[in-house]
N, C-alpha and C positions, 0 to 999 in steps of 0.2 A: 285278228282284231275285230271286236264286235262293237257297234255303237248303240247306245240305248238312250231313249228320252225318258226324262221323269217330269210329270206333270202334275201341278196343284192348281185346279181350277176353281174360280169363284164366280159370283153371278155376274160380274163386270170386269173380271180379269182373269189371268192365268199366269202363273211362274213356270219356267222350264229350266232344266239343265240337261245338257247332251253329255253323256260319259262315254269314253273309250275303255272297254274291257280287254285284257284283265287288269289293267293298270289302274282302273278307276279314275282316270284323269278327266277333269272336267274340260271339254274342248269347245264349249258354247255355252252360255246361260243367259238369261234375261226374262221378259214377259211382255205382256200386253196389259195395259191399263184404261179403264174408262170404256170397255167394250159395250157397243151399243148406245154410248152417250156422246156428247159433243167433247171436241178436244181430246180424241183418243190418243194413246202414246204406245209405241212399240219400241222395245229395246232388245239389242243383241250385243253381248260382250264376247269376244273371241279369246283363245287361250294367249295369243300374243299381247292381250291387253288393249287392243283396239275396240272401241265401243261405238255403236251406231244408233242414234235414236231418230226415230221417225214420228213426226205429228201428222196424223192423217186419220181419215174416217175409217173405223173399224166396226161396221154394223153389227155383226155377229160373232159367235165363237168360231164358227166355220171359216170366216174371212180371217180371223186372227191366226188360225192354224195354216191357213194357205199362205199367209204372210210370213209365218215361221219358217215354213218348208221353202219358200222362195228364196228367203234370206240365207238359209243353210246352204242352198246350192250357189247363190250368188256370190257368197264370201268363201266359197270352196271348202266349207266345213264338211260336207258331204258332196261328191261327184254324182253319184247315183243313189236313189232312194232305197235300192236293194241293202245299202250299207246299213241301214237302220234296222236291226234286228228285233227291236220290240219297242213299245211305249207302256210306261207303267203310270198309273193314274191313282193319286191319292184319293180315297173315299172315307169319309168320316164315319160313317155307321153301317156296318154290315149285318146288324142285328145277330139273330141266332142263325140266320140264313148262310152267312159266310163266315165261318170260323177261321178261315185261312184265305190267303191271296189266290185268286183264280183267273185263268184266262177267259176273256169276255168273248162269248158267242152270242147268237140271238136269245138263247135260252137264258143265259145268265144276265143278259141286258135286260130283259124282261122281268126277272126277278128283282134286279136293282131298281126298276121302275116302281116295282109294287111295294118297295119299303122306303120310298122317298120320305115318308111322313116322319120316319125316325129322326131325321135331321133336314128339316124343310130349308134350312138357310143354307146348306151345304150339298146334301145329296143330289138335288135336283140339277144344280149348276155342273156338278161333277160328272153326272150322267150325261148331260149335254156336251160336255167336254170330249167324253169318250166317242159319242156318235160323230161328232167333227172330225176327230182322229180317224175313226173307221171309214168315214166318207172320203177324206183325202188320201188315206193311206191304206187302202182296202187289202193289201197283201201283207201288211204287217201286223204282227200279233200285239193285241191289246191286253193289258194285265191290270186288274184292279186290286190295289193294296188297301186293306182296311185299317183304319186306326183303332178300331175295336177289336181286331183279331188278337192282339197282345193280352187283352184283358180276359180272354175266354179261359185262362187258368183260374180265375177268381172262384172261390168256394161259394155255395149258395148261402152260407152265413153273411157273406159281404154283398152278394149281387141282388138278393131278395129284397124287396120292399115289405114293410109290415102291414100289408093290406091283404084282402082276401085272395088266397091262393089261386082261385079260379082265374083271376085277371093276368096272373103269369101264365097259367096253362092255355087259357084262351087267346090271349093277345100279346104274350110275351113281353109284358110290362116288367122291366127289370133294370138294374144298373149295367150299363154297357162301357161306360168310360169313353176317353178319348185320348188324343195324343200318344197313342200306342206306338206308332212308328218312331216317334222321337225318342221315347223312353226305350225302346228295343235297341236303338244306337248308343244312347247316353249311358245306360247302366253298365253294360259290359265294359265300356272304356273307362268309367270311373273306377270299377273294380280292379282294372289292370294298373291304373295310376296308384291305386292303394296297395298293389301287389297281394290282392285278395282273390280267391277263387268266387267268381259269380255265383257259383251253385251253393256257396254257404254264406255269402254277404248278405247283410240287412242294409238296404239303401233307401233313401227317401228323395224320389226326383221331383224337384221343384220346376215344372215347365211354366215359366211365367212370361207371358205375353199379353197382347191384346185378348187373347183367350188363354186362360191359366188353369193348370191343373196340378195336384199333388198325387204322386203315385208311390205306394210303398212297394218295393221289390225285395222278396224274400227267396231265397234259393234259386235265384235266376229267373223267377217268375213275378208276374203281377200278382199281388197279395191283396190290395185295396187301393181304390182310386176315388178322387173327389167327385169327378163328373158323373152324371147317372145315366137316366134314360136318354137325356140329350146332354148336350154340352152347356146347358143353362145353370146347372146347379154346382155346388162346390164353393170355391173362394170367390170374392169379388173379383170382376174382371173389367176390360175396358167399357164396355156397354152392357154387360150382363150383371144381373144382380148377384148372382150366386144363391146360396141357399136362402129360402124365403118361405114364410109361413103360408100355406095356401089359403088359410082363413082370412089372413089379412088381404089376399088378393081378392076374396070374394067380397070382403067389406068394401074395398075400393071400388070394385065393379059396381056395387050397389049405390055407392056415394057418387060415383062420376059418370055412370051410364055407360061405361065401357062394355063391350061384348068380349068373350073369351079370347077370340083372335086378337083384338085390341090390347086386352091386357098382357097376353103373352108377347106380343111385340113390345110392349112397354118394358117388360123385364129384360128382353133380349137387346133391345137397341136404344133405350133411353136411360137405362139404369147404371150399375157399376160406378166406376170412376167419374164417368159423365154426369150421371144423375146426382151424385153426392157434391161433386165440385161445382157444378154448373159452369165449368170453363172447358173441359176437354176430356176425351177418353184417353189422351195420350200422355204417359208419365212425364215426357220431356216438357211438355207445355205445363205440367202442374208444378215441376220443379221450377219454372221460371216465374210462376204467378205468385202475387202477394196476396191473392185471395185466400182468407183463413179457411174455407171449405176445400180449397185445393190441398192444403196441409192436412186437413182432416181426412180427405179421400186416401192420401198415401198411408196415414196411420191406420186406418181401417183395412187396407188392402194387407199390410204388414201382419196385422192382428189376425186376419182370417187365415193367412198362411200358417203363422204360428200355431194357431189352432189345429189345424190338420195334422202338421208335423208332430205335434205332441201326442195327438191321438194314434197315429201310425206308429210312433216309437213305443206306445203302450201296447199296441196290438201285436207287434213283433218282438216283445219283450226285449227292447233295445234297438239301437241303430248304430251301424258303423259309419256311415258317411251321409251327408246331406249334400245333394247335387242341385247346382243352379244351372239352368239352360234357357234358351229361347230369348226374345228380344229384351224383355225387362231382366230376366236372370242373367243374361250375359253382359248387359250394358248399363245396369242402374247400380253403382256402388252403394247408394244410399239405401236403397230397399234391401239389398244384401245385408248391410250392416244392421239395419233394423231388425231383421229377422234373426241374425245371428246373436245380438245382443239378448234376445229373449230365449235363448237356448243354452244358456250357460249351465243351467240345471242338469243338462244331458251329459255335460262334461265336454262341451265344445268351447274351445279357446280360440277365438277369432284373431286372425292376423289382419288388423284394419289397415295396415300399410299396404300389404299385398292386395287388398280388396279394393284399393283405390283405382286400379287399372283392370284392364279386361283381358281376356286371353285364357286358354286352357292352363290351369294351374290350381294349386292348393291355396285356399285363403284362410286356413287354420293354422295354428302354431304346430310345430313338430311334435310337441308332446301333448296335443290334444287328444283326448279319449275318443271323441267323436270327430271325423275329419269333415271339412268344408271344401267343396270344389267348384269351380266353373268349367264346365264342359260344353263347348259350343255343340249345338245339335247338328245333325246332317241327315233330315228325312229323305232327302232326294236320293242319297246313296242307297240307303235301305230300300227304296222303291225300285231303284235300278238293279239291286242284287235279287230282289224278289223276281224281276223280269228274267234275268238271267237263269235262275233256278227253274223258271217255268218254260223256257224256251229253248233248252238243251235238246 
């Protein structure tokens, strides 16, 4: 039996799951919140259902990792640290430097640090998380698993921007995509539910959450995807604008006096559902709100998803299945219904009764030409599988 940790680090948090292989049973899960901030929280939930929550100071990522290891030993999830065979870390953007998952040594760690600017809100904290685990568990193999790796199958037609080619050659400015680890799990599962061979299926995966992306999967591979050089572009998101005209940004900068860093921060942190609604970046808050702009934000969100689904159905010369996953995709029947209602022209016959509840299932009628499905994502198990693959 091997035990593998899957880690998703943020700037002030990290989530984890500890798996037992080969069963892939989750034997502990939880996370740390508000790391480096007042009122820090650490949670661990065991396989027997017992959950422990600690409210205490957690100044750094290293402190959070130490707390995790202490809890794993305290609650007898592991008796010796040697039982942990590897730690897998989700990294948002590996650029062209990392087309596949890699074992992290000092050389690869240095390369990770050099591409931090490709996803400044993510790569930096994720790299710091790796360093913390390397310090606490020096004899345990660390593996970086890249969201962008799945999208390395994109053709140049889909990943190149229509700007001078030298900027791609000199600086690797291109579409990289994101959420690839999620799509890698969801797409084969959806194909299996549809009794289709993933290698001939045409799927559109709607990973809808605080960060949202739409990915066309053709012949088992990423064919096109909505996020670009960074996770900023594509559909409307919680606080991110999605697609936005750079000339409008230049205009706003001249009018407001924002510099480029402030302007990009505005698009990343103050826009999307939050910016439109003026209420919240959380769909659950928008549902409860009577503010007309909250309803408008939901309508815009639906519209942008429908726009990409239509484009990808055209690119792939049709579609077999529309797959909903992630926080909003799995838990917001109103958003799913709004999207499906606009896709009748594709031959999708929505089952609105089935759509009222969550869980892995079909939400289209049996005679629907295009199937609609909910498939809960499991990025952590994909991360853990990559660790097993690289630590044999």
